[in-house]
C-alpha positions as CSV (number, residue, x, y, z in Angstrom):
1,M,-9.5,-16.7,-1.5
2,G,-9.3,-14.4,1.6
3,Q,-12.2,-12.9,3.5
4,V,-11.8,-9.4,1.9
5,E,-11.7,-10.9,-1.6
6,R,-14.8,-13.0,-1.0
7,L,-16.6,-9.9,0.3
8,Y,-16.0,-7.6,-2.7
9,K,-16.7,-10.5,-5.1
10,E,-20.0,-11.2,-3.4
11,V,-20.9,-7.5,-3.7
12,A,-20.0,-7.6,-7.4
13,E,-22.0,-10.7,-7.9
14,L,-25.1,-9.3,-6.3
15,L,-24.9,-6.0,-8.1
16,K,-24.4,-7.8,-11.5
17,E,-27.2,-10.3,-10.7
18,R,-29.6,-7.4,-10.1
19,G,-28.4,-5.2,-12.9
20,A,-27.7,-2.5,-10.3
21,T,-25.0,0.1,-10.3
22,L,-22.8,1.5,-7.5
23,A,-20.9,4.7,-6.8
24,T,-18.6,5.6,-3.9
25,A,-17.7,8.8,-2.0
26,E,-14.7,8.2,0.2
27,S,-12.9,10.4,2.6
28,C,-11.0,8.5,5.3
29,T,-10.6,5.4,3.1
30,G,-8.9,7.4,0.4
31,G,-10.1,5.3,-2.5
32,R,-9.5,1.9,-0.9
33,I,-13.1,0.8,-1.5
34,A,-12.9,1.8,-5.2
35,S,-9.6,0.0,-5.5
36,L,-11.0,-3.2,-4.0
37,L,-14.1,-3.1,-6.2
38,T,-12.2,-2.5,-9.4
39,Q,-10.1,-5.6,-8.9
40,V,-13.1,-7.6,-10.2
41,A,-12.9,-8.1,-13.9
42,G,-15.9,-6.5,-15.6
43,A,-16.5,-4.0,-12.8
44,S,-17.4,-1.3,-15.3
45,E,-20.7,-3.2,-15.8
46,W,-21.8,-2.2,-12.3
47,Y,-19.3,0.3,-10.8
48,R,-20.0,3.8,-12.0
49,G,-17.1,5.5,-10.3
50,G,-16.2,7.3,-7.1
51,V,-14.9,10.5,-5.6
52,V,-12.2,10.8,-2.9
53,A,-13.6,13.9,-1.1
54,Y,-11.0,14.3,1.6
55,T,-11.6,17.9,2.5
56,R,-14.6,20.1,3.3
57,E,-14.0,21.9,0.0
58,A,-14.0,18.7,-2.0
59,K,-17.2,17.5,-0.3
60,V,-19.0,20.7,-1.2
61,H,-17.4,21.7,-4.5
62,V,-16.6,18.4,-6.1
63,L,-19.1,16.0,-4.7
64,G,-21.8,18.6,-4.3
65,V,-22.7,18.1,-0.7
66,P,-24.7,21.1,0.6
67,E,-22.7,23.1,3.1
68,E,-25.5,22.9,5.7
69,E,-25.2,19.0,5.6
70,L,-21.7,19.5,7.2
71,S,-22.9,21.6,10.1
72,D,-22.5,18.6,12.5
73,G,-18.9,18.2,11.4
74,L,-17.1,16.2,8.7
75,V,-17.2,13.0,10.8
76,S,-20.9,12.7,11.3
77,E,-23.9,10.7,10.4
78,R,-25.4,13.6,8.5
79,C,-22.2,14.0,6.4
80,A,-22.0,10.3,5.6
81,I,-25.6,10.3,4.4
82,A,-25.1,13.5,2.4
83,M,-22.0,12.0,0.7
84,A,-23.7,8.8,-0.2
85,R,-26.7,10.7,-1.7
86,A,-24.5,13.0,-3.6
87,A,-22.5,10.1,-5.1
88,A,-25.7,8.3,-6.2
89,D,-26.9,11.5,-7.8
90,R,-23.5,12.5,-9.4
91,F,-23.0,9.1,-10.9
92,G,-26.6,8.1,-11.5
93,A,-26.1,4.9,-9.5
94,D,-28.7,2.7,-7.8
95,F,-26.5,2.3,-4.7
96,A,-23.9,4.5,-3.2
97,L,-21.5,4.0,-0.3
98,S,-19.6,6.7,1.7
99,T,-17.0,6.9,4.4
100,T,-16.0,9.8,6.6
101,G,-13.9,9.3,9.7
102,V,-10.5,9.1,11.3
103,C,-7.9,6.6,10.4
104,G,-5.1,8.1,12.4
105,P,-2.6,8.6,13.8
106,S,-4.5,11.1,16.0
107,S,-8.1,11.8,16.9
108,S,-10.3,14.4,15.1
109,E,-13.6,16.0,16.0
110,G,-13.6,13.8,19.2
111,V,-13.4,10.6,17.2
112,L,-10.6,8.1,17.9
113,P,-8.5,6.6,15.1
114,C,-10.4,3.8,13.3
115,G,-13.7,5.5,13.9
116,A,-15.9,6.4,10.9
117,W,-19.4,7.0,9.8
118,I,-20.3,4.8,6.8
119,G,-23.3,5.8,4.7
120,C,-25.3,3.9,2.1
121,A,-28.0,5.3,-0.2
122,S,-30.3,3.4,-2.4
123,G,-33.7,4.0,-4.0
124,G,-34.2,7.3,-2.3
125,Q,-33.5,5.8,1.2
126,S,-30.3,6.3,3.1
127,K,-28.7,5.1,6.3
128,A,-25.4,5.4,8.2
129,F,-23.8,3.7,11.0
130,F,-20.8,4.5,13.2
131,F,-18.0,2.0,13.0
132,Q,-15.2,1.9,15.7
133,A,-12.4,-0.6,15.9
134,P,-9.2,-0.7,17.9
135,D,-6.5,1.5,16.4
136,Q,-4.1,-0.8,14.5
137,G,-2.2,1.9,12.6
138,R,-3.3,4.0,9.7
139,Q,-3.1,1.4,6.9
140,Q,-4.9,-1.3,8.9
141,N,-7.5,1.3,10.0
142,I,-8.2,2.2,6.4
143,E,-8.6,-1.5,5.5
144,A,-10.9,-2.0,8.5
145,V,-13.2,0.9,7.6
146,A,-13.3,-0.2,3.9
147,V,-14.3,-3.7,4.9
148,A,-17.0,-2.5,7.3
149,A,-18.4,-0.3,4.4
150,L,-18.5,-3.3,2.0
151,Q,-20.2,-5.3,4.7
152,L,-22.9,-2.6,5.1
153,L,-23.4,-2.6,1.4
154,L,-23.6,-6.4,1.2
155,Q,-26.2,-6.4,4.0
156,T,-28.2,-3.7,2.1
157,L,-28.0,-5.7,-1.1
158,R,-29.2,-8.8,0.6
159,T,-32.2,-7.1,2.2
160,K,-33.3,-5.1,-0.9
161,R,-34.2,-7.9,-3.2
């Protein structure tokens, strides 16, 4: 079993153990987190669903992020937190994870490829952190951001016992 597989299986195990649910709101990862999580048999017990909100319009009209939450840009802490909160609300999930960033091939909003804000919401609390890794090409960048997001979620699950 590889590192990524161990990671998403541990996330699944902790969610299942706690009877907790998860939703995702992805931009730069394009659904990769949802794809990894749903590889676990029985994921429907704890994974409520996700939205790939790739554009400003999708973030506002589909996910329900208030326009003012995007005033710092789409690649921002504020946007990541708003996306995570909106996903938790939309899906009625205990935890929500979001990604908004740049996976390449070029920079955007002053952020280099493989740079992203990752948000996590749970129990009315939310946090986000900025992840930056060396640019390894679009596909590898997407994978790196997805793994970093799952690591943040795992850390959150371990501390919120």
